C-alpha positions in Angstrom: 16.1 62.1 -25.9 16.5 61.4 -22.1 14.5 63.2 -19.4 17.7 65.0 -18.2 18.4 66.2 -21.8 14.8 67.5 -22.0 15.2 69.4 -18.8 18.5 71.0 -20.0 16.8 72.0 -23.2 13.7 73.7 -21.6 15.5 76.8 -20.3 16.9 77.5 -23.7 13.5 77.2 -25.3 12.0 79.6 -22.7 14.7 82.1 -23.3 14.3 81.9 -27.1 10.5 82.3 -26.8 11.0 85.5 -24.6 13.4 87.0 -27.1 11.2 86.1 -30.1 8.2 87.9 -28.5 10.0 91.2 -28.2 8.6 93.6 -30.9 11.8 94.1 -32.9 12.9 90.5 -33.0 9.4 89.3 -33.8 9.1 91.7 -36.6 12.4 90.5 -38.1 11.4 86.9 -37.7 8.1 87.3 -39.4 9.4 89.4 -42.3 10.9 87.8 -45.4 14.3 88.9 -46.5 12.7 90.9 -49.3 9.3 92.3 -48.4 6.7 92.9 -51.1 5.8 96.5 -51.0 2.1 97.2 -50.6 0.1 99.5 -52.9 -0.9 102.3 -50.6 -1.3 105.3 -53.0 -4.8 106.8 -53.6 -5.2 105.6 -57.2 -5.2 101.9 -56.3 -7.6 100.0 -58.7 -9.0 103.4 -59.8 -9.0 104.8 -63.3 -7.1 108.1 -63.4 -8.5 111.1 -65.2 -6.2 112.6 -67.8 -5.8 115.7 -65.6 -4.9 113.6 -62.6 -2.4 111.7 -64.6 -0.8 114.8 -66.0 -0.5 116.2 -62.4 1.1 113.0 -61.1 3.6 113.0 -64.0 4.4 116.7 -63.4 5.0 116.0 -59.7 7.2 113.0 -60.5 9.3 115.2 -62.9 9.9 117.6 -60.1 10.8 114.8 -57.7 13.4 113.5 -60.3 14.9 116.9 -60.6 14.8 117.8 -56.9 14.5 114.5 -55.1 16.7 115.6 -52.2 14.3 118.5 -51.4 11.2 117.8 -49.2 7.7 118.1 -50.5 8.2 116.4 -53.8 6.3 113.3 -54.7 7.5 110.3 -56.6 4.9 108.8 -59.0 3.2 105.8 -57.4 0.8 104.0 -59.7 1.0 100.7 -57.9 -2.1 98.7 -58.7 -3.6 101.5 -60.7 -5.8 100.9 -63.7 -4.0 102.6 -66.6 -5.5 100.6 -69.5 -5.1 102.4 -72.8 -3.4 105.3 -71.0 -1.7 107.9 -73.2 1.9 107.9 -71.8 3.9 108.5 -75.0 7.2 110.2 -74.1 6.4 110.1 -70.4 9.3 110.2 -68.0 8.6 107.4 -65.5 12.1 106.8 -64.3 12.1 105.0 -60.9 8.3 105.3 -60.8 6.3 102.7 -58.8 3.9 100.8 -61.0 3.8 97.3 -59.4 0.7 95.3 -60.5 -0.6 98.3 -62.5 -2.9 97.5 -65.4 -1.3 99.0 -68.6 -3.0 96.9 -71.1 -2.8 98.5 -74.6 -1.3 101.6 -73.0 0.8 103.9 -75.3 4.2 104.1 -73.7 6.1 104.8 -76.9 9.4 106.6 -76.3 8.8 106.6 -72.6 11.5 106.5 -70.0 11.1 103.6 -67.6 14.6 103.5 -66.3 14.7 101.5 -63.0 10.9 101.7 -62.9 9.2 99.1 -60.7 6.7 97.2 -62.9 6.8 93.8 -61.1 3.5 92.0 -61.8 2.3 94.8 -64.1 -0.1 93.9 -67.0 1.4 95.4 -70.2 -0.5 93.1 -72.6 -0.4 94.6 -76.1 1.1 97.8 -74.8 3.1 100.0 -77.1 6.7 100.4 -75.7 8.4 101.2 -79.0 11.7 103.0 -78.6 11.3 103.1 -74.8 14.0 103.0 -72.2 13.7 100.0 -69.8 17.3 100.0 -68.5 17.4 98.4 -65.1 13.6 98.2 -64.9 11.9 95.6 -62.7 9.5 93.6 -64.8 9.4 90.4 -62.8 6.3 88.4 -63.5 5.0 91.2 -65.8 2.7 90.4 -68.6 4.0 91.7 -72.0 2.1 89.3 -74.2 2.0 90.6 -77.8 3.5 93.9 -76.6 5.4 96.2 -79.0 9.0 96.4 -77.8 10.6 97.4 -81.1 14.0 99.1 -80.5 13.6 99.0 -76.7 16.7 99.4 -74.7 16.5 97.2 -71.6 20.0 96.5 -70.4 20.1 94.8 -67.0 16.3 94.7 -66.8 14.7 92.0 -64.6 12.2 89.9 -66.5 12.2 86.8 -64.4 9.0 84.7 -65.0 7.7 87.5 -67.3 5.2 86.6 -70.1 6.3 87.9 -73.5 4.6 85.3 -75.7 4.2 86.8 -79.2 6.0 90.1 -78.2 7.7 92.1 -80.9 11.3 92.9 -80.0 12.9 93.7 -83.3 16.3 95.5 -82.9 15.8 95.7 -79.2 18.8 95.7 -76.8 18.8 93.7 -73.6 22.4 93.2 -72.7 22.9 91.4 -69.3 19.1 91.3 -68.9 17.4 88.6 -66.9 14.8 86.4 -68.6 15.1 83.4 -66.4 12.0 81.1 -66.7 10.2 83.8 -68.8 7.7 82.8 -71.5 9.1 84.0 -74.8 7.3 81.6 -77.0 6.8 82.9 -80.6 8.5 86.2 -79.6 10.3 88.0 -82.4 13.9 89.0 -81.5 15.0 89.7 -85.1 18.3 91.6 -85.0 18.0 92.0 -81.2 21.1 92.3 -79.0 21.0 89.9 -76.0 24.8 89.8 -75.2 25.5 88.1 -71.9 21.8 87.9 -71.1 20.4 85.3 -68.8 17.6 83.1 -70.2 18.0 80.0 -68.0 14.9 77.8 -68.3 13.1 80.3 -70.5 10.5 79.1 -73.1 11.6 80.3 -76.5 9.6 77.7 -78.5 8.9 79.0 -82.0 10.7 82.2 -81.2 12.4 84.2 -84.0 16.1 85.1 -83.3 17.2 85.7 -86.9 20.3 87.9 -86.9 20.2 88.3 -83.1 23.4 88.6 -81.0 23.4 86.2 -78.1 27.1 86.0 -77.6 27.9 84.6 -74.1 24.2 84.3 -73.2 23.0 81.8 -70.7 20.5 79.6 -72.5 20.8 76.5 -70.4 17.7 74.4 -70.1 15.8 76.7 -72.5 13.2 75.4 -74.9 14.2 76.6 -78.4 12.4 73.9 -80.2 11.2 75.0 -83.7 12.9 78.4 -83.1 14.3 80.3 -86.1 17.9 81.4 -85.6 19.2 82.1 -89.1 22.6 83.8 -88.8 22.2 84.1 -85.1 25.4 84.8 -83.1 25.7 82.3 -80.3 29.5 82.4 -79.8 30.4 81.1 -76.4 26.7 80.8 -75.4 25.7 78.3 -72.7 23.1 75.9 -74.2 23.7 72.9 -72.0 20.5 70.8 -71.8 18.7 73.1 -74.2 15.9 71.8 -76.4 16.7 72.8 -80.0 14.8 70.0 -81.8 13.6 71.1 -85.2 15.2 74.5 -84.7 16.3 76.3 -87.9 19.8 77.5 -87.3 21.3 77.9 -90.8 24.5 79.9 -90.8 24.3 80.4 -87.1 27.6 81.1 -85.3 28.0 78.6 -82.4 31.8 78.8 -82.1 33.0 77.6 -78.7 29.4 77.3 -77.5 28.4 74.7 -74.8 25.8 72.3 -75.9 26.3 69.4 -73.5 23.2 67.1 -73.5 21.4 69.5 -75.8 18.5 68.1 -77.9 19.2 69.0 -81.5 17.1 66.3 -83.2 16.0 67.2 -86.7 17.6 70.7 -86.3 18.8 72.5 -89.4 22.4 73.6 -89.0 23.5 73.8 -92.6 26.5 76.1 -93.1 26.6 76.7 -89.3 29.8 77.4 -87.4 30.4 75.0 -84.5 34.2 75.2 -84.3 35.4 74.1 -80.9 31.8 73.6 -79.7 31.1 71.3 -76.8 28.5 68.8 -77.9 29.2 66.0 -75.5 26.2 63.6 -75.3 24.1 65.9 -77.5 21.3 64.2 -79.4 21.6 65.2 -83.1 19.7 62.4 -84.7 18.5 63.4 -88.1 20.1 66.8 -87.8 21.1 68.6 -91.1 24.8 69.7 -90.9 25.7 69.9 -94.5 28.8 72.2 -95.0 28.8 73.0 -91.3 32.2 73.8 -89.7 32.7 71.5 -86.7 36.5 71.6 -86.6 37.8 70.6 -83.2 34.3 70.2 -81.8 33.8 67.6 -79.0 31.0 65.2 -79.8 31.9 62.5 -77.2 29.0 60.2 -76.8 26.8 62.3 -79.1 24.1 60.8 -81.2 24.1 61.5 -85.0 22.0 58.7 -86.3 20.8 59.5 -89.9 22.3 63.0 -89.6 23.5 64.6 -92.8 27.0 66.0 -92.8 27.8 66.2 -96.5 30.9 68.4 -97.2 31.1 69.3 -93.5 34.4 70.5 -92.0 35.2 68.0 -89.3 38.9 68.2 -89.0 40.1 67.0 -85.5 36.5 66.4 -84.4 36.1 64.1 -81.4 33.5 61.4 -82.0 34.6 59.2 -79.1 32.0 56.6 -78.6 29.5 58.6 -80.7 26.6 56.9 -82.4 26.6 57.7 -86.1 24.4 54.9 -87.5 23.4 55.7 -91.2 24.9 59.2 -90.8 25.9 60.8 -94.2 29.5 62.1 -94.2 29.9 62.3 -98.0 32.7 64.6 -99.1 33.3 65.6 -95.5 36.8 66.4 -94.2 37.5 64.3 -91.1 41.3 64.7 -91.1 42.7 63.6 -87.7 39.2 62.9 -86.4 39.1 60.9 -83.1 36.6 58.1 -83.5 37.6 55.6 -80.8 34.7 53.2 -80.1 32.4 55.1 -82.5 29.3 53.1 -83.6 28.1 53.7 -87.1 26.3 50.8 -88.9 25.7 51.8 -92.5 27.4 55.2 -92.1 28.3 56.9 -95.4 31.9 58.2 -95.9 32.0 58.1 -99.7 34.7 60.5 -101.1 35.5 61.7 -97.6 38.9 62.8 -96.4 39.7 60.5 -93.5 43.5 61.1 -93.3 45.1 59.8 -90.1 41.8 59.2 -88.3 42.1 57.5 -85.0 39.4 54.9 -84.8 40.5 51.8 -82.9 37.7 49.5 -81.9 35.2 51.6 -83.9 32.1 49.6 -85.0 31.3 50.5 -88.6 29.7 47.5 -90.2 28.3 48.0 -93.7 29.8 51.5 -93.8 30.5 53.0 -97.2 34.1 54.2 -97.8 34.1 54.1 -101.6 36.5 56.6 -103.1 37.5 57.8 -99.6 41.0 58.7 -98.5 42.1 56.7 -95.4 45.8 57.0 -95.6 47.5 56.3 -92.3 44.2 55.7 -90.7 44.2 53.8 -87.4 41.5 51.1 -87.6 43.0 48.6 -85.1 40.4 46.0 -84.0 37.7 47.9 -85.8 34.5 46.1 -87.0 34.4 46.9 -90.7 32.5 43.8 -91.8 30.8 44.1 -95.1 32.0 47.7 -95.5 32.6 49.1 -99.0 36.2 50.4 -99.6 35.9 50.4 -103.4 38.7 52.6 -104.9 39.6 53.8 -101.4 43.1 55.0 -100.5 44.2 52.9 -97.6 47.9 53.4 -97.9 49.7 52.8 -94.6 46.4 52.3 -92.9 46.6 50.2 -89.7 44.0 47.3 -89.9 45.6 45.0 -87.4 43.0 42.7 -85.8 40.3 44.4 -87.7 37.1 42.5 -88.7 36.9 42.9 -92.5 34.7 39.9 -93.2 32.8 40.3 -96.4 34.2 43.8 -97.0 34.7 45.1 -100.5 38.1 46.5 -101.6 37.6 46.5 -105.3 40.3 48.7 -106.9 41.5 49.9 -103.4 45.1 50.8 -102.7 46.4 49.2 -99.5 50.1 49.9 -100.1 52.0 49.8 -96.8 48.8 48.8 -94.9 49.0 46.5 -91.9 46.8 43.5 -91.8 48.2 41.5 -88.9 45.6 39.1 -87.5 42.9 40.9 -89.5 39.8 38.8 -90.4 39.5 39.0 -94.2 37.2 36.0 -94.7 35.1 36.5 -97.9 36.6 40.0 -98.3 36.8 41.0 -102.0 40.1 42.4 -103.1 39.3 42.5 -106.8 41.8 44.7 -108.6 43.2 45.8 -105.2 46.9 46.7 -104.6 48.3 44.5 -101.9 51.9 44.6 -103.0 53.5 46.1 -100.0 51.0 45.2 -97.2 52.6 43.9 -94.0 51.3 41.2 -91.6 49.3 39.4 -94.2 49.7 35.6 -94.2 48.9 33.0 -96.8 46.4 31.5 -94.4 44.5 34.8 -94.2 44.7 35.3 -97.9 43.3 31.9 -98.7 40.0 33.0 -97.0 39.7 36.1 -99.2 38.4 36.6 -102.7 40.8 37.8 -105.4 41.0 38.1 -109.1 43.8 38.2 -111.7 44.0 42.0 -111.3 44.7 41.8 -107.6 48.4 42.7 -106.9 50.0 40.6 -104.3 53.3 40.6 -102.3 56.0 38.5 -103.9 56.0 36.0 -101.0 52.3 35.1 -101.2 50.5 33.0 -103.8 47.2 33.7 -105.4 44.6 31.4 -103.8 42.0 29.4 -105.7 38.9 31.4 -106.6 36.7 31.7 -103.5 33.2 30.4 -103.2 31.0 33.4 -102.4 28.4 32.3 -99.9 24.9 33.7 -100.4 22.2 33.9 -97.8 19.3 31.5 -98.5 15.9 32.9 -98.5 13.9 31.9 -95.5 10.7 30.0 -96.1 7.8 29.9 -93.6 
């Protein structure tokens, strides 16, 4: 900065400093947008007698009934020691209880609607059947608390600690649990519709039968969680950790699971219709009989995943990794598998009608007894794959690598084999009568027997010499 620029700036700085030192402006500048209220009531850090507590609750009731009239006092237990306090059935609506100690307090059937409990310690407190609608429980400690059948719609539980808490049959619609510790908490049959749990820790939590439709569970840790028959329709689970989660019969229709970690998760019989699983890691996941019709698994990992008898109609497996995945008896009708990689994948007895899999890499895959009629396998790597007794009628195998593949008893009627590499491919007993694009030069590199049915224009080549790999000697 030049000297002249400095001189021009100095008057502005002086003016600003004068304005900033005025009481009103200085106060505004020093104050945060949301000031933390101080605990100023007479009970701070003191233990109330039963009589004083009754008097305070009575005064608070009068304030609730006649809050517009002067002289009535709102309950202010901010910072008060209320450990093991008997508050069953108490009406604490809108009461101030910030940083209060309520450890093991009995708040059963209490009314805490819009109460301020930020930073309060409710460890092992009994809140069974209480009303927490709109309550402020930010940073509150509710470890191992009893919250059975609590109603807490729109409650604020940001950064709250609820590890091991019991929340059976509770209702927390549109509640905020962002970054809360809910590890090992029990939400069996709870209702958390449209709730916000972004970044929450739900490791080992129980959500059996819970309703989380439309909930925001992005970046949550749900590893080893139990979610049997949990409703997660339309839920946001992008980037969530669900490894080893037990999600049998869970409903994840139209859920968003981009980049989610589902390794070793159990999703047997789960509903994932139309789910977004792009780039999800599902290595070793159990998806037997799951419904993934129309799901998007672009770039997903499914190595060694089990998908026996799964419903995969119109599934998108674009560039997915499916090495050694088990698709036995699965329905992949109209599946999109462009560029999919699946060495050793198992498709035995699967329905692969009209799949679109150009440039797929499926070496040593098992397609025995599978149905691949009208399949598009152009330029696919199918070397050493097993197509024994498979139905490949009208399949498009142009430029495909079929070196060493087995087609024993397969039906290739109407299939296209233009420029396909069929060297050492075994067509024993196969039907090649109406294939197109097959030349004598190609056929001479393949292995046939007397039962192989050939087009009239082609001659049966001499028996091929099957090469065997020599054992290596050190």
